C-alpha angles and dihedrals in degrees: 000000000000091000093047088053091048089048092053091045093052090047089050091053094044093047092053090047093054093041092064097061092036090056089051091049096052088049095048093047095041096235116197095224107023094165088059091071095046087052090049089055093053091052091049091051093053092048091050090049089054091044094053091049095049106024097162093069091076091145089067102043102052094051087050091054087053093048092047088052092053090044093052093049091051094049089050097043114016089162088216093293134110118252102278143117091276090059090048091050091049093045090050094047091050093046091049092049093048091046093048090048092049093049093046092048116107093186131077094277117161125241112277110262093235092054093045091051093052093048090050092050091047089050091050089054095050094046093050092051093047091048102043108016098039097023096233106131097160096094092049088054092047094048097045098044092039094051092048089050092048090053090050093050103039099029099034092222120154102250099155096119093044091048089047090050091046092048091048092049091045090052094049091046089053094047091049091055100041101036115039090157125062117249145149089260096054087047090054090049090050093051092047091051087052091053093049091048090051089049092049093048092052099037090111088067114033093036100034095107093052092044089052093049091048091049093051094043092053098038096094090047094048090047093053088051091051093049089053089053097251095138090044087056089051094045097053089098095051134048102247129167109277131198116254142084119309135176091221111079095147092109119037128178140066129091120299138197131230118259106199097187122121117269095184143321131243140194108202143138093241142027116236148146114298112213119208108168147331136228129213110184124070116198102184092261102048150316134310140165115260115227127332116314116194120236111214132195125242100057086169092134119030133181133204092218105288114135096213127058114249118250095200121114118277118250120205110228127188118200126196122194147149122279089246095062105117098188138059112224114218135183127242105278127037127329124196133182137173110241122145122225088250091052091047088055097049090045097042103239129168137158135215106198097187090061097026090233121150115198113210139189099014094130133071097276111047123194128243098188137013136190114225138170119230128198114186119219120235129213139151135217089247092058090051092046092052092058110109101152120102128231120254119274098251094051091044092051092051099044097042094055116137133171116264093235095053109140110260098225094074094069096050089051091051090051094047091054093048103037094107096048122099101186135055094241090053092053088048094051092044090059092044092051091048093056098034100048106026114117093206088074122075123205107219137139097186098053098040105127123217115257110257113248095250097040128090115245098235097036089053091050096044098043109022121020100022085187124110151101138252095309091054095046095042095045092048091053093050093048094046095050091046088057086059091051095253113141105241133160137189121252131188135187135100132324096211142291146255113273119223136175124344116270096197131255091058095303131123138202112252128192112203109197129197086247088067092064111124142170130215142162130266120202122196117232115188112248092016107053135213112359121192121230125184114207096175111113112257099021131107128229104257118243098019117135094233092052093050094049091046091049092049091050092047091050091053091051094046094050090061097040119101090217089064096224119174135212091237125114126204132208150193137245142169130266085290108045094004123175133151141186137137116293114249126219117259133197127229095268093051091227101114122105127192139202129241132207113250106273111262122213117231103223134171110225107212143141139217089259089054090048094048090048092049091050091047089051095050090048092051090049089050094048091045089055096047093046096041093118091052089047091051092054091048089052093050090047091054090048093052092044094051096035095240108171131347124308092244088056090052090051092053089048092054089043090056087049092059094043092057086060098038119017118231112237123240114271089009109143120230091248093051090049089050089059088049090054094047086053091054097041102038089169088074090071095202096318095121092048090052095047091050088053090050093046090051089050092051094045096048104025142025100274115146116259097217092076092059091053091055089049095050093047092056089045091052090051090053095045095051086065096039107034100150126073119234117259115269 
């Protein structure tokens, strides 16, 4: 009865320990039915308890493990069907398709959710068996605490309380195994554990300065790792936020990882910003589209918001992309392309002129390439400074929208920064300079925290975290300008691309990666239209004359450089517009542009032989750990057979072997401990008591040592047949 209660207690502690990281896992990966996995863990814990109490009925327990795996899969992903053979076939087909696509992918695609879920459930079964059935809880502790630490490090989630709970449960679990009897030593261990829990729970207060210094000191190094795809390599087994364009921009914030896969390719004369879409309604958490906007056909000529037609020379641009691309990226200015109404219908093309968004490939015959003509728009700072007219009332109302509960301190800050400015452009530039050149703000994608539930996204960035990437900076600029009554909207797309070889006729090949995705602000100037401004440190305002001249100069230098640098800049956005790259230095006038090395992929070069050897090595380590008591007896047997060492050393070795399975109580004499061992291993029939008497006679007298060797050899022979103690 006592052993059964202990088993239940250990199963409860282990189940709670595994439930903490499992709850975090379902939250991070946005599981449809997160409670299903927790219920699966409860069922598995009950089965393991029964398996431990009645181990000989193995023909019953292993089928139950398999059935629980199937039941957990169905509860998590029912696929809209009843639990039946049909569901199992559909589930298996979907799992096979996802796994095949994952194996065939050469990009940084994350592990399929179904495969990830099955591996997690199988791991839960294995860890529960190790901790309860075979009384080896160490791996459960390492996996649980290690996962929470990894989420904290790579996803910058606040996991202090889950970590505290996991450490506390791990401590209780360890004490339950090692100290079955009360003692002052076990009490001191408990007090030490409580001290560690208190220190962990308050680490954000007493250790905050040291943590901040460590984060700043390692930021450059971690950004370099990210730009080389290291975090992508780690994240392929979990669904982490990636860089790239997404339709969902309702919730911004949190850390993000580089996706260095190709978004599209271009053949063009120049490298420039590629605009995809805009948003007009700020919710306090992110961006949405206000009301219904009509998508029309015939997007043969599109504009990015300028009121006049560009007079610059047309540049022929060829774009190449995947069939799954649902947007057409365009440069700032006018873009025209020849496509008939019939072709538009087959391809699936529509255009929202208010947002400048071109929807693509929603029909039955998606495109993989298109030829367009691009005319960049030209404007100067003098032209913008000269604008004194105001936008119409309807446009102003739409693009100065702010949530009613916007924190009040944002507007006074904006007014303070612009109080000496007399023109709209001056106010815009003052806000731009504050965000772009302020040393208080830190550009980082790795250390960007998730906005707390009851905080405004911009307010939290401006006054609390002061850490972020382009989404944080661009949204802050839009909101700050809107508090001043200046019509502004949020735009996202790509900041440029990596230039490759020459294509002829002054054109070059460009690769635009998902890590080049970016976001910025657009300000409306009466008589001119929507003008882009980029407040992110290290980036240029798209379309400005200075930026174009600098980009052309940099491109010329890069083409003759052996290091093959380019004039593109990459950026970094959230799960919606997501992009990320290292921040680049910028001067006081914000007109500098920099180069970057072509993005390198972090890859693990391996073969099936290496994988097989690795798996074999792990299995050997696992079997060695599970069979360590048997291996210990084999080692002692060889030492006795070959007379390696003194008999008293062999006795102490065997004593340690016993103590690893049943701890010796403080102040317990060796003779008393021998009686305890005899009680736990009745098959010894007094052998250990006799060996202990002989050992003491040798240690404190002149008794011959040979007698002890013979006793130990007989005892090892018995123990090899009865290694485990009887339940107490």
